[in-house]
Steps between C-alpha positions, in 0.01 A plus 500: 500500500124540530222677320157625601151386401465812285781388270395487136601135481236410761206651314245240406616242752215298647742307719872500573683175571828519691722209395807339652718207405554302817821337623433194284408707193121456514296814423261604778278806528234705673246720323340834588182640345535849356407685818767309697795549264645779714493274806674219310775742398548670838415290803487182295297184551580238761727209413590257774865440576462159339487658153880495512511122529216377281610198298404377155271236654302768686647408836687729739863416574610472860735768631579631847461862388156470340182387672124564485564805716573830325404677181653675201343743257480431128541845346443580133767709331288728284801598293484148355122501450352422159145467372404169344196453276173491690606767748720265700807667649829325571787619720814350648488493878744557782483319831505739795492475878204632697680831553536551124870416480615259231497147638820298520304243298418739213610323184498817291727683741784257426519661155497853642778423747727354234434788260606738779807286569607524135432874497738544794783373279382707205336220302159502333320188380251423224321169469291321241320169530406208279195299602439143390161339555305201375156515342235241579146455375224604737459138612872472576580304186771581241444785256653322200440125531495444122753741348761483774704800611835546321724766660430846360231345278325753276194276465470475877532875538233576243269244657504727804574832327187662641608413853851633434372826351257553786774438759726752327222759483393445861854532634562811291190661652640453852846633416682170451534468121618163374836496320452161332271197515555147366432130539764328713648149528242327718156386390271803529785713632521871420754769584473876504746773593430816699697823450778616733408725791619596845521190723181551702287586198643205307421256783150646546439449128577129525214459749271730303576308180402168658165652593439653156606184316269291716202728435557502124547124495168455680329710233645266236395183680854424615686441824857613567763334716815676616606191693873424475401150388131478408522135396755227565756451227414810300657844469502726804407867523773752573479864604831627368628831635713735289718742697696804390703719735650846449715743696482864394305377196794279398385138457685258727458206263612679183869461423731666255519192281762328715262347752258572782610792724626418849185631670283291271707192577469569872121528477478177300730320745289617793190347341659173385681427827185510714253345255503157671379672818250726323338221301260423787329825400581518128400141422397342827146369455391139539525453121798727421767231516363315200534810281850592616686226317812506278428491130171687528621862463362569847828640636569198718868581562639765735710657228494779245595522137464717193172393338522168686143379554607211723655739754278650769628846403516574128701806398352681200742739332382832363487554126261534207300201625468646851451874446421560868850386591669216681315323778496173688213253502442297815348187349449277802203698639170322443132584491447408865741760636378810682605775252584748777718256693667379180569857388627605842731200521651555155555870574641425844739236369620737228553769765690252717728422207563869433567577867734203535668551161466127437594424139667160494212310340608429143251464214404156376476477122388138471213294630616431858375143491751421223789577737656235718389518861857576607514798266165632618626471857824685423305779328241528777211392279228325699152379416234701678330290769175334397443291812277692745716428804818603317334827400388561856845426643676733255248777564523466878881516493534820294564815702497699176150388403375553855634855503316580177162364606530594867463261790121493498451410135797263505331304778166516318652351184662224705170421671307486172757285320535262794123456521470436127788251504347306790129518438424540128433153359704452179237263360296700248663827607536644146126498445417624850723810476469559125312828541635603841711785360248628243345845523 
């Protein structure tokens, strides 16, 4: 879906920046001055083939398919364009081949393909996202060294109420109104929720929100980190995804009071079963393993349960407290994940479950770590891999995950994760990558 430079939304733009989230989740961009916006949206701007395998350390991963030879086109999708204060335009970007066709490495297209796949079986999806991030002073120091930061602290919120209000206003102006905003568990940590939308729009908004939050923070003399683990030993930042599915406008996760419908169970089972393989994308950065630990509400177990915050998939029943209806929250996704790849994988795994009619994954209504290891084994409950090589091995072995991403992106993810596992020095890594995933 594209627009034209005469669109009302483009009026007043001095520049337009086309933004992508790369294979490792880092935001990258190219910018056009006003008179070149049409070119950025049609023929696109050059992006070497190596854009698909940039790593968090700024290096290029080695792969047989990608070399210094060849070029892609970074193409702004004007349907996603918004005007930021100062006349700066923002748009999500597709990656295209030289002939204008969507590249096999286009991260955004993974979402489109899985939406189409669900549509073929009569299913529509809506997604909402929660974003956790950590505030730092402009010099990188803590924002509350004296008062501390109790979870959900009112004092801590009001100390930064101007920042919170400005973030809410700025996101509302660009069509991504905040649903709620509060102090979180970690020192300086904040969480906000974005409203549900179609999958591509919802994923685009995650990237847009990081940019807007970063700009507002700068105006308030703050820095923001979306790193899965911005400091050793502290709380990590998640990027929880809420998913609802419907067929003929009938929700798949809403039961008749006797339990989750069969289709809903199949979708949940499809997600849970392949999570160990998908975690290389959902929580696969060099600092993700430290966040994804039992007892931290990070969704460290490949399991699901009704309102179970220790399970990777939390089922939320519909009712007065959830007027939009039943949904599932995928909790294991962190702030370093590419939102398009994460969204596409969750949708694709749900579709795989529906197509296969898999429904033999029973809910877990206790903290999985309180169960004996033998019982966890008998119930198929496993801890999600936190060791980089274990994540890589599980990802490489999954035909289901490969089919969702496509061969090209599957190999790109493998190349990036292998490079990061081998070459990123763990000494001081939290500080070095603290702002890598910020907007």
